[in-house]
Gaussian input, Z-matrix of N, CA and C with variables (Angstrom, degrees):
# hf/3-21g

backbone

0 1
 N
 C     1     B1
 C     2     B2     1     A1
 N     3     B3     2     A2     1     D1
 C     4     B4     3     A3     2     D2
 C     5     B5     4     A4     3     D3
 N     6     B6     5     A5     4     D4
 C     7     B7     6     A6     5     D5
 C     8     B8     7     A7     6     D6
 N     9     B9     8     A8     7     D7
 C    10    B10     9     A9     8     D8
 C    11    B11    10    A10     9     D9
 N    12    B12    11    A11    10    D10
 C    13    B13    12    A12    11    D11
 C    14    B14    13    A13    12    D12
 N    15    B15    14    A14    13    D13
 C    16    B16    15    A15    14    D14
 C    17    B17    16    A16    15    D15
 N    18    B18    17    A17    16    D16
 C    19    B19    18    A18    17    D17
 C    20    B20    19    A19    18    D18
 N    21    B21    20    A20    19    D19
 C    22    B22    21    A21    20    D20
 C    23    B23    22    A22    21    D21
 N    24    B24    23    A23    22    D22
 C    25    B25    24    A24    23    D23
 C    26    B26    25    A25    24    D24
 N    27    B27    26    A26    25    D25
 C    28    B28    27    A27    26    D26
 C    29    B29    28    A28    27    D27
 N    30    B30    29    A29    28    D28
 C    31    B31    30    A30    29    D29
 C    32    B32    31    A31    30    D30
 N    33    B33    32    A32    31    D31
 C    34    B34    33    A33    32    D32
 C    35    B35    34    A34    33    D33
 N    36    B36    35    A35    34    D34
 C    37    B37    36    A36    35    D35
 C    38    B38    37    A37    36    D36
 N    39    B39    38    A38    37    D37
 C    40    B40    39    A39    38    D38
 C    41    B41    40    A40    39    D39
 N    42    B42    41    A41    40    D40
 C    43    B43    42    A42    41    D41
 C    44    B44    43    A43    42    D42
 N    45    B45    44    A44    43    D43
 C    46    B46    45    A45    44    D44
 C    47    B47    46    A46    45    D45
 N    48    B48    47    A47    46    D46
 C    49    B49    48    A48    47    D47
 C    50    B50    49    A49    48    D48
 N    51    B51    50    A50    49    D49
 C    52    B52    51    A51    50    D50
 C    53    B53    52    A52    51    D51
 N    54    B54    53    A53    52    D52
 C    55    B55    54    A54    53    D53
 C    56    B56    55    A55    54    D54
 N    57    B57    56    A56    55    D55
 C    58    B58    57    A57    56    D56
 C    59    B59    58    A58    57    D57
 N    60    B60    59    A59    58    D58
 C    61    B61    60    A60    59    D59
 C    62    B62    61    A61    60    D60
 N    63    B63    62    A62    61    D61
 C    64    B64    63    A63    62    D62
 C    65    B65    64    A64    63    D63
 N    66    B66    65    A65    64    D64
 C    67    B67    66    A66    65    D65
 C    68    B68    67    A67    66    D66
 N    69    B69    68    A68    67    D67
 C    70    B70    69    A69    68    D68
 C    71    B71    70    A70    69    D69
 N    72    B72    71    A71    70    D70
 C    73    B73    72    A72    71    D71
 C    74    B74    73    A73    72    D72
 N    75    B75    74    A74    73    D73
 C    76    B76    75    A75    74    D74
 C    77    B77    76    A76    75    D75
 N    78    B78    77    A77    76    D76
 C    79    B79    78    A78    77    D77
 C    80    B80    79    A79    78    D78
 N    81    B81    80    A80    79    D79
 C    82    B82    81    A81    80    D80
 C    83    B83    82    A82    81    D81
 N    84    B84    83    A83    82    D82
 C    85    B85    84    A84    83    D83
 C    86    B86    85    A85    84    D84
 N    87    B87    86    A86    85    D85
 C    88    B88    87    A87    86    D86
 C    89    B89    88    A88    87    D87
 N    90    B90    89    A89    88    D88
 C    91    B91    90    A90    89    D89
 C    92    B92    91    A91    90    D90
 N    93    B93    92    A92    91    D91
 C    94    B94    93    A93    92    D92
 C    95    B95    94    A94    93    D93
 N    96    B96    95    A95    94    D94
 C    97    B97    96    A96    95    D95
 C    98    B98    97    A97    96    D96
 N    99    B99    98    A98    97    D97
 C   100   B100    99    A99    98    D98
 C   101   B101   100   A100    99    D99
 N   102   B102   101   A101   100   D100
 C   103   B103   102   A102   101   D101
 C   104   B104   103   A103   102   D102
 N   105   B105   104   A104   103   D103
 C   106   B106   105   A105   104   D104
 C   107   B107   106   A106   105   D105
 N   108   B108   107   A107   106   D106
 C   109   B109   108   A108   107   D107
 C   110   B110   109   A109   108   D108
 N   111   B111   110   A110   109   D109
 C   112   B112   111   A111   110   D110
 C   113   B113   112   A112   111   D111
 N   114   B114   113   A113   112   D112
 C   115   B115   114   A114   113   D113
 C   116   B116   115   A115   114   D114
 N   117   B117   116   A116   115   D115
 C   118   B118   117   A117   116   D116
 C   119   B119   118   A118   117   D117
 N   120   B120   119   A119   118   D118
 C   121   B121   120   A120   119   D119
 C   122   B122   121   A121   120   D120
 N   123   B123   122   A122   121   D121
 C   124   B124   123   A123   122   D122
 C   125   B125   124   A124   123   D123
 N   126   B126   125   A125   124   D124
 C   127   B127   126   A126   125   D125
 C   128   B128   127   A127   126   D126
 N   129   B129   128   A128   127   D127
 C   130   B130   129   A129   128   D128
 C   131   B131   130   A130   129   D129
 N   132   B132   131   A131   130   D130
 C   133   B133   132   A132   131   D131
 C   134   B134   133   A133   132   D132
 N   135   B135   134   A134   133   D133
 C   136   B136   135   A135   134   D134
 C   137   B137   136   A136   135   D135
 N   138   B138   137   A137   136   D136
 C   139   B139   138   A138   137   D137
 C   140   B140   139   A139   138   D138
 N   141   B141   140   A140   139   D139
 C   142   B142   141   A141   140   D140
 C   143   B143   142   A142   141   D141
 N   144   B144   143   A143   142   D142
 C   145   B145   144   A144   143   D143
 C   146   B146   145   A145   144   D144
 N   147   B147   146   A146   145   D145
 C   148   B148   147   A147   146   D146
 C   149   B149   148   A148   147   D147
 N   150   B150   149   A149   148   D148
 C   151   B151   150   A150   149   D149
 C   152   B152   151   A151   150   D150
 N   153   B153   152   A152   151   D151
 C   154   B154   153   A153   152   D152
 C   155   B155   154   A154   153   D153
 N   156   B156   155   A155   154   D154
 C   157   B157   156   A156   155   D155
 C   158   B158   157   A157   156   D156
 N   159   B159   158   A158   157   D157
 C   160   B160   159   A159   158   D158
 C   161   B161   160   A160   159   D159
 N   162   B162   161   A161   160   D160
 C   163   B163   162   A162   161   D161
 C   164   B164   163   A163   162   D162
 N   165   B165   164   A164   163   D163
 C   166   B166   165   A165   164   D164
 C   167   B167   166   A166   165   D165
 N   168   B168   167   A167   166   D166
 C   169   B169   168   A168   167   D167
 C   170   B170   169   A169   168   D168
 N   171   B171   170   A170   169   D169
 C   172   B172   171   A171   170   D170
 C   173   B173   172   A172   171   D171
 N   174   B174   173   A173   172   D172
 C   175   B175   174   A174   173   D173
 C   176   B176   175   A175   174   D174
 N   177   B177   176   A176   175   D175
 C   178   B178   177   A177   176   D176
 C   179   B179   178   A178   177   D177
 N   180   B180   179   A179   178   D178
 C   181   B181   180   A180   179   D179
 C   182   B182   181   A181   180   D180
 N   183   B183   182   A182   181   D181
 C   184   B184   183   A183   182   D182
 C   185   B185   184   A184   183   D183
 N   186   B186   185   A185   184   D184
 C   187   B187   186   A186   185   D185
 C   188   B188   187   A187   186   D186
 N   189   B189   188   A188   187   D187
 C   190   B190   189   A189   188   D188
 C   191   B191   190   A190   189   D189
 N   192   B192   191   A191   190   D190
 C   193   B193   192   A192   191   D191
 C   194   B194   193   A193   192   D192
 N   195   B195   194   A194   193   D193
 C   196   B196   195   A195   194   D194
 C   197   B197   196   A196   195   D195
 N   198   B198   197   A197   196   D196
 C   199   B199   198   A198   197   D197
 C   200   B200   199   A199   198   D198
 N   201   B201   200   A200   199   D199
 C   202   B202   201   A201   200   D200
 C   203   B203   202   A202   201   D201
 N   204   B204   203   A203   202   D202
 C   205   B205   204   A204   203   D203
 C   206   B206   205   A205   204   D204
 N   207   B207   206   A206   205   D205
 C   208   B208   207   A207   206   D206
 C   209   B209   208   A208   207   D207
 N   210   B210   209   A209   208   D208
 C   211   B211   210   A210   209   D209
 C   212   B212   211   A211   210   D210
 N   213   B213   212   A212   211   D211
 C   214   B214   213   A213   212   D212
 C   215   B215   214   A214   213   D213
 N   216   B216   215   A215   214   D214
 C   217   B217   216   A216   215   D215
 C   218   B218   217   A217   216   D216
 N   219   B219   218   A218   217   D217
 C   220   B220   219   A219   218   D218
 C   221   B221   220   A220   219   D219
 N   222   B222   221   A221   220   D220
 C   223   B223   222   A222   221   D221
 C   224   B224   223   A223   222   D222
 N   225   B225   224   A224   223   D223
 C   226   B226   225   A225   224   D224
 C   227   B227   226   A226   225   D225
 N   228   B228   227   A227   226   D226
 C   229   B229   228   A228   227   D227
 C   230   B230   229   A229   228   D228
 N   231   B231   230   A230   229   D229
 C   232   B232   231   A231   230   D230
 C   233   B233   232   A232   231   D231
 N   234   B234   233   A233   232   D232
 C   235   B235   234   A234   233   D233
 C   236   B236   235   A235   234   D234
 N   237   B237   236   A236   235   D235
 C   238   B238   237   A237   236   D236
 C   239   B239   238   A238   237   D237
 N   240   B240   239   A239   238   D238
 C   241   B241   240   A240   239   D239
 C   242   B242   241   A241   240   D240
 N   243   B243   242   A242   241   D241
 C   244   B244   243   A243   242   D242
 C   245   B245   244   A244   243   D243
 N   246   B246   245   A245   244   D244
 C   247   B247   246   A246   245   D245
 C   248   B248   247   A247   246   D246
 N   249   B249   248   A248   247   D247
 C   250   B250   249   A249   248   D248
 C   251   B251   250   A250   249   D249
 N   252   B252   251   A251   250   D250
 C   253   B253   252   A252   251   D251
 C   254   B254   253   A253   252   D252
 N   255   B255   254   A254   253   D253
 C   256   B256   255   A255   254   D254
 C   257   B257   256   A256   255   D255
 N   258   B258   257   A257   256   D256
 C   259   B259   258   A258   257   D257
 C   260   B260   259   A259   258   D258
 N   261   B261   260   A260   259   D259
 C   262   B262   261   A261   260   D260
 C   263   B263   262   A262   261   D261
 N   264   B264   263   A263   262   D262
 C   265   B265   264   A264   263   D263
 C   266   B266   265   A265   264   D264
 N   267   B267   266   A266   265   D265
 C   268   B268   267   A267   266   D266
 C   269   B269   268   A268   267   D267
 N   270   B270   269   A269   268   D268
 C   271   B271   270   A270   269   D269
 C   272   B272   271   A271   270   D270
 N   273   B273   272   A272   271   D271
 C   274   B274   273   A273   272   D272
 C   275   B275   274   A274   273   D273
 N   276   B276   275   A275   274   D274
 C   277   B277   276   A276   275   D275
 C   278   B278   277   A277   276   D276
 N   279   B279   278   A278   277   D277
 C   280   B280   279   A279   278   D278
 C   281   B281   280   A280   279   D279
 N   282   B282   281   A281   280   D280
 C   283   B283   282   A282   281   D281
 C   284   B284   283   A283   282   D282
 N   285   B285   284   A284   283   D283
 C   286   B286   285   A285   284   D284
 C   287   B287   286   A286   285   D285
 N   288   B288   287   A287   286   D286
 C   289   B289   288   A288   287   D287
 C   290   B290   289   A289   288   D288
 N   291   B291   290   A290   289   D289
 C   292   B292   291   A291   290   D290
 C   293   B293   292   A292   291   D291
 N   294   B294   293   A293   292   D292
 C   295   B295   294   A294   293   D293
 C   296   B296   295   A295   294   D294
 N   297   B297   296   A296   295   D295
 C   298   B298   297   A297   296   D296
 C   299   B299   298   A298   297   D297
 N   300   B300   299   A299   298   D298
 C   301   B301   300   A300   299   D299
 C   302   B302   301   A301   300   D300
 N   303   B303   302   A302   301   D301
 C   304   B304   303   A303   302   D302
 C   305   B305   304   A304   303   D303
 N   306   B306   305   A305   304   D304
 C   307   B307   306   A306   305   D305
 C   308   B308   307   A307   306   D306
 N   309   B309   308   A308   307   D307
 C   310   B310   309   A309   308   D308
 C   311   B311   310   A310   309   D309
 N   312   B312   311   A311   310   D310
 C   313   B313   312   A312   311   D311
 C   314   B314   313   A313   312   D312
 N   315   B315   314   A314   313   D313
 C   316   B316   315   A315   314   D314
 C   317   B317   316   A316   315   D315
 N   318   B318   317   A317   316   D316
 C   319   B319   318   A318   317   D317
 C   320   B320   319   A319   318   D318
 N   321   B321   320   A320   319   D319
 C   322   B322   321   A321   320   D320
 C   323   B323   322   A322   321   D321
 N   324   B324   323   A323   322   D322
 C   325   B325   324   A324   323   D323
 C   326   B326   325   A325   324   D324
 N   327   B327   326   A326   325   D325
 C   328   B328   327   A327   326   D326
 C   329   B329   328   A328   327   D327
 N   330   B330   329   A329   328   D328
 C   331   B331   330   A330   329   D329
 C   332   B332   331   A331   330   D330
 N   333   B333   332   A332   331   D331
 C   334   B334   333   A333   332   D332
 C   335   B335   334   A334   333   D333
 N   336   B336   335   A335   334   D334
 C   337   B337   336   A336   335   D335
 C   338   B338   337   A337   336   D336

   B1=1.4582
   B2=1.5369
   B3=1.3368
   B4=1.4845
   B5=1.5372
   B6=1.3403
   B7=1.4494
   B8=1.5412
   B9=1.3058
   B10=1.4668
   B11=1.5259
   B12=1.3299
   B13=1.4570
   B14=1.5299
   B15=1.3158
   B16=1.4851
   B17=1.5439
   B18=1.3259
   B19=1.4400
   B20=1.5342
   B21=1.3077
   B22=1.4765
   B23=1.5257
   B24=1.3179
   B25=1.4545
   B26=1.5268
   B27=1.3301
   B28=1.4618
   B29=1.5206
   B30=1.3056
   B31=1.4855
   B32=1.5329
   B33=1.3100
   B34=1.4690
   B35=1.5299
   B36=1.3274
   B37=1.4677
   B38=1.5019
   B39=1.3116
   B40=1.4514
   B41=1.5277
   B42=1.3224
   B43=1.4706
   B44=1.5179
   B45=1.2965
   B46=1.4612
   B47=1.5145
   B48=1.2973
   B49=1.4674
   B50=1.5113
   B51=1.3283
   B52=1.4535
   B53=1.5292
   B54=1.3308
   B55=1.4659
   B56=1.5262
   B57=1.2981
   B58=1.4652
   B59=1.5326
   B60=1.3143
   B61=1.4488
   B62=1.5143
   B63=1.3332
   B64=1.4311
   B65=1.5291
   B66=1.3075
   B67=1.4915
   B68=1.5185
   B69=1.3142
   B70=1.4566
   B71=1.5165
   B72=1.3240
   B73=1.4408
   B74=1.5364
   B75=1.3105
   B76=1.4473
   B77=1.5132
   B78=1.3244
   B79=1.4599
   B80=1.5113
   B81=1.3312
   B82=1.4656
   B83=1.5304
   B84=1.3292
   B85=1.4500
   B86=1.5172
   B87=1.3324
   B88=1.4517
   B89=1.5353
   B90=1.3201
   B91=1.4692
   B92=1.5106
   B93=1.3025
   B94=1.5035
   B95=1.5051
   B96=1.3332
   B97=1.4636
   B98=1.5349
   B99=1.3435
   B100=1.4671
   B101=1.5182
   B102=1.3175
   B103=1.4859
   B104=1.5237
   B105=1.3322
   B106=1.4624
   B107=1.5186
   B108=1.3560
   B109=1.4656
   B110=1.4988
   B111=1.3131
   B112=1.4561
   B113=1.5463
   B114=1.3104
   B115=1.4530
   B116=1.5259
   B117=1.3301
   B118=1.4409
   B119=1.5266
   B120=1.3307
   B121=1.4617
   B122=1.5186
   B123=1.3187
   B124=1.4669
   B125=1.5311
   B126=1.3147
   B127=1.4590
   B128=1.5074
   B129=1.3250
   B130=1.4420
   B131=1.5407
   B132=1.3146
   B133=1.4588
   B134=1.5014
   B135=1.3537
   B136=1.4695
   B137=1.5034
   B138=1.3455
   B139=1.4836
   B140=1.5293
   B141=1.2831
   B142=1.4697
   B143=1.5135
   B144=1.3280
   B145=1.4649
   B146=1.4933
   B147=1.3311
   B148=1.4609
   B149=1.5391
   B150=1.3163
   B151=1.4839
   B152=1.5182
   B153=1.3150
   B154=1.4634
   B155=1.5269
   B156=1.3302
   B157=1.4410
   B158=1.5201
   B159=1.3230
   B160=1.4481
   B161=1.4943
   B162=1.3173
   B163=1.4782
   B164=1.5343
   B165=1.3088
   B166=1.4609
   B167=1.5159
   B168=1.3218
   B169=1.4536
   B170=1.5293
   B171=1.3158
   B172=1.4550
   B173=1.5160
   B174=1.3480
   B175=1.4761
   B176=1.5164
   B177=1.3201
   B178=1.4530
   B179=1.5253
   B180=1.3078
   B181=1.4826
   B182=1.4937
   B183=1.3579
   B184=1.4655
   B185=1.5227
   B186=1.3263
   B187=1.4458
   B188=1.5451
   B189=1.3319
   B190=1.4523
   B191=1.5209
   B192=1.3120
   B193=1.4611
   B194=1.5110
   B195=1.3445
   B196=1.4617
   B197=1.5105
   B198=1.3378
   B199=1.4735
   B200=1.5328
   B201=1.3332
   B202=1.4622
   B203=1.5360
   B204=1.3077
   B205=1.4456
   B206=1.5265
   B207=1.3121
   B208=1.4600
   B209=1.5140
   B210=1.3107
   B211=1.4469
   B212=1.5281
   B213=1.3242
   B214=1.4720
   B215=1.5473
   B216=1.3194
   B217=1.4615
   B218=1.5139
   B219=1.3436
   B220=1.4668
   B221=1.5366
   B222=1.3326
   B223=1.4769
   B224=1.5309
   B225=1.3375
   B226=1.4824
   B227=1.5352
   B228=1.3311
   B229=1.4549
   B230=1.5370
   B231=1.2955
   B232=1.4766
   B233=1.5510
   B234=1.3234
   B235=1.4596
   B236=1.5110
   B237=1.3263
   B238=1.4613
   B239=1.5294
   B240=1.3392
   B241=1.4887
   B242=1.5174
   B243=1.3218
   B244=1.4634
   B245=1.5261
   B246=1.3270
   B247=1.4689
   B248=1.5035
   B249=1.3454
   B250=1.4545
   B251=1.5391
   B252=1.3309
   B253=1.4679
   B254=1.5342
   B255=1.3141
   B256=1.4735
   B257=1.5239
   B258=1.3119
   B259=1.4718
   B260=1.5381
   B261=1.3339
   B262=1.4646
   B263=1.5090
   B264=1.3373
   B265=1.4764
   B266=1.5168
   B267=1.3211
   B268=1.4667
   B269=1.5332
   B270=1.3247
   B271=1.4534
   B272=1.5172
   B273=1.3082
   B274=1.4490
   B275=1.5230
   B276=1.3409
   B277=1.4741
   B278=1.5025
   B279=1.3298
   B280=1.4706
   B281=1.5024
   B282=1.3376
   B283=1.4718
   B284=1.5250
   B285=1.3266
   B286=1.4730
   B287=1.5291
   B288=1.3272
   B289=1.4404
   B290=1.5272
   B291=1.3331
   B292=1.4710
   B293=1.5236
   B294=1.3455
   B295=1.4376
   B296=1.5306
   B297=1.3080
   B298=1.4521
   B299=1.5053
   B300=1.3260
   B301=1.4605
   B302=1.5402
   B303=1.3258
   B304=1.4812
   B305=1.5297
   B306=1.3089
   B307=1.4597
   B308=1.5311
   B309=1.3291
   B310=1.4514
   B311=1.5237
   B312=1.3183
   B313=1.4769
   B314=1.5185
   B315=1.3386
   B316=1.4842
   B317=1.5514
   B318=1.3060
   B319=1.4654
   B320=1.5347
   B321=1.3186
   B322=1.4693
   B323=1.5286
   B324=1.2978
   B325=1.4630
   B326=1.5260
   B327=1.3195
   B328=1.4637
   B329=1.5238
   B330=1.3345
   B331=1.4656
   B332=1.5069
   B333=1.3402
   B334=1.4598
   B335=1.5149
   B336=1.3277
   B337=1.4809
   B338=1.4793
   A1=111.43
   A2=113.94
   A3=117.43
   A4=111.81
   A5=115.62
   A6=120.60
   A7=111.86
   A8=116.09
   A9=120.68
   A10=112.33
   A11=117.33
   A12=121.08
   A13=113.84
   A14=116.60
   A15=120.54
   A16=112.65
   A17=118.32
   A18=119.99
   A19=113.89
   A20=116.10
   A21=120.76
   A22=111.98
   A23=117.97
   A24=120.83
   A25=112.74
   A26=115.91
   A27=120.97
   A28=110.04
   A29=117.36
   A30=122.21
   A31=106.86
   A32=114.89
   A33=119.81
   A34=107.25
   A35=115.61
   A36=120.62
   A37=109.47
   A38=116.30
   A39=123.14
   A40=105.34
   A41=115.74
   A42=116.96
   A43=110.30
   A44=115.61
   A45=122.38
   A46=107.37
   A47=117.24
   A48=119.69
   A49=112.12
   A50=117.55
   A51=121.50
   A52=109.03
   A53=114.72
   A54=120.30
   A55=108.54
   A56=114.69
   A57=120.84
   A58=108.35
   A59=117.06
   A60=121.76
   A61=108.98
   A62=117.08
   A63=119.23
   A64=114.87
   A65=115.55
   A66=119.29
   A67=110.61
   A68=116.61
   A69=121.90
   A70=109.62
   A71=115.00
   A72=122.93
   A73=108.69
   A74=115.63
   A75=119.70
   A76=111.45
   A77=116.69
   A78=120.73
   A79=114.13
   A80=117.13
   A81=121.64
   A82=113.03
   A83=116.70
   A84=118.45
   A85=112.70
   A86=116.55
   A87=121.11
   A88=108.90
   A89=116.18
   A90=122.14
   A91=110.67
   A92=115.57
   A93=122.44
   A94=109.46
   A95=114.71
   A96=121.54
   A97=106.90
   A98=117.92
   A99=120.56
   A100=113.73
   A101=117.52
   A102=120.44
   A103=113.72
   A104=117.73
   A105=122.42
   A106=108.77
   A107=115.69
   A108=120.22
   A109=109.22
   A110=116.44
   A111=121.73
   A112=111.47
   A113=115.60
   A114=123.69
   A115=106.09
   A116=117.36
   A117=121.31
   A118=107.34
   A119=115.47
   A120=122.32
   A121=110.25
   A122=114.94
   A123=121.36
   A124=109.03
   A125=114.33
   A126=118.11
   A127=112.89
   A128=115.10
   A129=123.25
   A130=113.95
   A131=114.79
   A132=119.47
   A133=115.48
   A134=117.98
   A135=121.76
   A136=108.17
   A137=115.43
   A138=121.33
   A139=107.61
   A140=117.87
   A141=122.24
   A142=111.94
   A143=114.82
   A144=122.48
   A145=115.61
   A146=117.92
   A147=121.74
   A148=109.85
   A149=114.59
   A150=120.54
   A151=105.83
   A152=116.29
   A153=121.48
   A154=108.09
   A155=115.51
   A156=120.22
   A157=111.25
   A158=114.59
   A159=119.58
   A160=109.52
   A161=115.97
   A162=120.41
   A163=107.71
   A164=114.63
   A165=120.41
   A166=108.10
   A167=116.98
   A168=119.86
   A169=114.40
   A170=117.52
   A171=121.02
   A172=113.75
   A173=116.81
   A174=119.68
   A175=112.32
   A176=116.67
   A177=121.23
   A178=113.54
   A179=117.24
   A180=123.17
   A181=108.76
   A182=117.35
   A183=120.30
   A184=110.80
   A185=117.54
   A186=120.35
   A187=111.61
   A188=116.34
   A189=121.91
   A190=108.15
   A191=116.65
   A192=121.14
   A193=114.11
   A194=116.86
   A195=120.01
   A196=112.63
   A197=116.29
   A198=120.74
   A199=110.57
   A200=117.88
   A201=118.62
   A202=111.15
   A203=116.67
   A204=120.57
   A205=109.07
   A206=116.64
   A207=122.15
   A208=111.11
   A209=117.12
   A210=120.39
   A211=109.79
   A212=117.72
   A213=120.28
   A214=111.03
   A215=116.57
   A216=121.26
   A217=112.16
   A218=115.36
   A219=120.09
   A220=109.87
   A221=115.65
   A222=120.32
   A223=110.06
   A224=117.20
   A225=120.73
   A226=110.30
   A227=116.06
   A228=120.62
   A229=111.79
   A230=115.84
   A231=120.66
   A232=109.32
   A233=116.76
   A234=121.13
   A235=110.18
   A236=117.88
   A237=121.67
   A238=110.36
   A239=116.06
   A240=119.94
   A241=111.73
   A242=117.31
   A243=121.84
   A244=112.27
   A245=117.02
   A246=121.30
   A247=113.69
   A248=117.01
   A249=122.10
   A250=108.37
   A251=116.08
   A252=121.70
   A253=109.36
   A254=117.03
   A255=120.52
   A256=112.67
   A257=117.67
   A258=119.10
   A259=111.80
   A260=116.39
   A261=120.19
   A262=112.61
   A263=117.22
   A264=120.85
   A265=108.23
   A266=115.57
   A267=121.56
   A268=108.40
   A269=115.13
   A270=120.27
   A271=108.34
   A272=115.81
   A273=120.86
   A274=109.32
   A275=115.66
   A276=122.25
   A277=108.58
   A278=115.00
   A279=119.75
   A280=112.63
   A281=115.66
   A282=123.96
   A283=113.79
   A284=116.29
   A285=120.65
   A286=107.84
   A287=115.88
   A288=121.26
   A289=109.16
   A290=117.00
   A291=121.96
   A292=109.11
   A293=114.61
   A294=121.54
   A295=109.91
   A296=117.80
   A297=121.78
   A298=110.31
   A299=117.64
   A300=121.90
   A301=112.22
   A302=116.80
   A303=122.20
   A304=107.52
   A305=117.94
   A306=120.19
   A307=110.19
   A308=115.77
   A309=120.17
   A310=115.62
   A311=118.35
   A312=120.91
   A313=112.83
   A314=113.50
   A315=121.51
   A316=106.08
   A317=114.54
   A318=119.83
   A319=108.79
   A320=118.03
   A321=122.37
   A322=107.05
   A323=116.05
   A324=121.42
   A325=112.84
   A326=117.93
   A327=121.64
   A328=113.79
   A329=116.96
   A330=118.60
   A331=113.26
   A332=116.84
   A333=120.11
   A334=110.84
   A335=115.89
   A336=121.25
   A337=111.07
   D1=-42.21
   D2=-179.85
   D3=-63.78
   D4=-43.53
   D5=-179.67
   D6=-62.28
   D7=-32.28
   D8=-178.00
   D9=-91.37
   D10=2.25
   D11=179.93
   D12=72.26
   D13=24.42
   D14=-176.75
   D15=-106.50
   D16=-7.41
   D17=-175.04
   D18=-61.42
   D19=-40.31
   D20=-178.41
   D21=-68.99
   D22=-16.88
   D23=178.03
   D24=-104.45
   D25=10.50
   D26=-175.97
   D27=-126.83
   D28=135.85
   D29=173.00
   D30=-105.51
   D31=125.07
   D32=178.87
   D33=-109.95
   D34=129.50
   D35=179.16
   D36=-130.86
   D37=128.28
   D38=171.43
   D39=-120.09
   D40=124.87
   D41=-173.64
   D42=-149.54
   D43=166.57
   D44=173.67
   D45=-131.99
   D46=160.86
   D47=178.96
   D48=-91.72
   D49=-6.54
   D50=176.01
   D51=-162.17
   D52=159.45
   D53=172.78
   D54=-99.37
   D55=-163.51
   D56=176.55
   D57=-120.34
   D58=148.13
   D59=177.28
   D60=-63.75
   D61=146.89
   D62=-178.87
   D63=-73.16
   D64=-16.57
   D65=-179.86
   D66=-107.45
   D67=155.47
   D68=-179.59
   D69=-87.80
   D70=161.10
   D71=176.48
   D72=-117.60
   D73=52.25
   D74=-178.05
   D75=65.76
   D76=-135.33
   D77=-178.43
   D78=-76.88
   D79=-4.15
   D80=-178.17
   D81=-89.95
   D82=3.81
   D83=177.80
   D84=81.25
   D85=-146.30
   D86=-177.64
   D87=-120.64
   D88=140.84
   D89=-177.96
   D90=-79.66
   D91=167.94
   D92=176.21
   D93=-65.00
   D94=147.61
   D95=174.54
   D96=-128.41
   D97=101.54
   D98=-179.66
   D99=-78.16
   D100=-3.55
   D101=-175.36
   D102=-93.03
   D103=-28.51
   D104=-176.82
   D105=-136.36
   D106=119.37
   D107=177.20
   D108=-154.73
   D109=173.72
   D110=-170.46
   D111=-107.39
   D112=138.42
   D113=168.34
   D114=-128.07
   D115=140.24
   D116=178.91
   D117=-128.78
   D118=125.90
   D119=179.89
   D120=-122.92
   D121=145.45
   D122=176.09
   D123=-152.94
   D124=167.40
   D125=174.09
   D126=101.79
   D127=-153.75
   D128=-173.07
   D129=-59.55
   D130=120.49
   D131=176.12
   D132=88.51
   D133=-7.92
   D134=-178.09
   D135=-99.87
   D136=131.17
   D137=178.25
   D138=-78.96
   D139=121.84
   D140=-178.57
   D141=-72.45
   D142=155.07
   D143=174.49
   D144=71.48
   D145=21.48
   D146=-177.37
   D147=-109.47
   D148=135.95
   D149=172.09
   D150=-110.65
   D151=133.88
   D152=-178.82
   D153=-123.84
   D154=127.18
   D155=177.45
   D156=81.89
   D157=156.36
   D158=178.64
   D159=-152.09
   D160=160.58
   D161=179.59
   D162=-99.95
   D163=171.89
   D164=172.05
   D165=-66.99
   D166=176.43
   D167=-175.66
   D168=-61.71
   D169=-18.80
   D170=-178.64
   D171=-99.69
   D172=-7.19
   D173=-176.91
   D174=74.25
   D175=24.50
   D176=-177.26
   D177=-96.31
   D178=-43.45
   D179=-177.85
   D180=-134.83
   D181=161.57
   D182=174.83
   D183=-61.15
   D184=142.15
   D185=177.26
   D186=-63.48
   D187=-38.78
   D188=177.02
   D189=-95.97
   D190=87.08
   D191=-175.58
   D192=-74.04
   D193=-19.56
   D194=179.28
   D195=-81.03
   D196=-23.72
   D197=-177.93
   D198=-143.42
   D199=60.10
   D200=-178.30
   D201=-74.78
   D202=154.48
   D203=172.26
   D204=-70.28
   D205=129.49
   D206=-178.26
   D207=-105.55
   D208=161.15
   D209=174.32
   D210=-58.24
   D211=-34.11
   D212=176.38
   D213=-57.23
   D214=-36.68
   D215=178.70
   D216=-66.60
   D217=-40.13
   D218=175.49
   D219=-60.56
   D220=-47.18
   D221=179.23
   D222=-59.89
   D223=-46.47
   D224=-178.73
   D225=-60.15
   D226=-40.79
   D227=-178.21
   D228=-67.54
   D229=-43.66
   D230=179.19
   D231=-62.12
   D232=-47.79
   D233=178.15
   D234=-58.26
   D235=-43.04
   D236=178.13
   D237=-59.09
   D238=-45.73
   D239=178.82
   D240=-61.93
   D241=-28.72
   D242=178.29
   D243=-86.67
   D244=0.56
   D245=177.50
   D246=83.48
   D247=22.10
   D248=-177.33
   D249=-113.74
   D250=129.10
   D251=175.09
   D252=-76.33
   D253=109.23
   D254=-175.46
   D255=-62.02
   D256=-24.26
   D257=-179.99
   D258=-77.58
   D259=-17.21
   D260=179.80
   D261=-101.58
   D262=-13.38
   D263=179.08
   D264=-78.64
   D265=110.42
   D266=-175.65
   D267=-128.22
   D268=141.09
   D269=172.92
   D270=-129.46
   D271=154.16
   D272=-176.54
   D273=-101.88
   D274=126.82
   D275=175.57
   D276=-136.59
   D277=129.72
   D278=-177.68
   D279=49.99
   D280=42.64
   D281=177.84
   D282=64.15
   D283=20.65
   D284=178.65
   D285=-124.68
   D286=133.19
   D287=175.12
   D288=-74.18
   D289=128.15
   D290=-177.77
   D291=-131.26
   D292=161.33
   D293=177.41
   D294=-121.36
   D295=141.15
   D296=176.88
   D297=-57.42
   D298=-33.64
   D299=-177.58
   D300=-95.29
   D301=8.08
   D302=-177.68
   D303=50.98
   D304=-145.61
   D305=178.14
   D306=-103.82
   D307=1.58
   D308=-174.22
   D309=-97.83
   D310=-19.86
   D311=-171.32
   D312=-67.24
   D313=138.95
   D314=176.33
   D315=-134.63
   D316=139.61
   D317=174.56
   D318=-65.29
   D319=133.31
   D320=179.66
   D321=-86.37
   D322=87.73
   D323=-173.21
   D324=-66.76
   D325=-26.00
   D326=-177.96
   D327=-63.54
   D328=-19.22
   D329=-179.44
   D330=-102.60
   D331=1.68
   D332=-178.22
   D333=-85.18
   D334=143.89
   D335=178.05
   D336=-71.21

């Protein structure tokens, strides 16, 4: 993409819906951890070389438990990078207007170029 001059017009996202627990469960491996997981963004509008958020020393919970980054924030940030106002993007489900970012999503400005 960079060689073709398309990187600045492209948002690349690599993500998971959960992480793994830092401890093992014997022969059963490690269980899902919905509190700490990785998202990787690059391309247009994303500031390179930035790490946002951190876990506690064990990788079990967010270090900032009062204001953790939520999946809603990831959604709000991606929509922002695509030029869409997440607060105005509404879809109807079961006769109720809903937002992908619910009422909690905030654009993560610290990672924007």
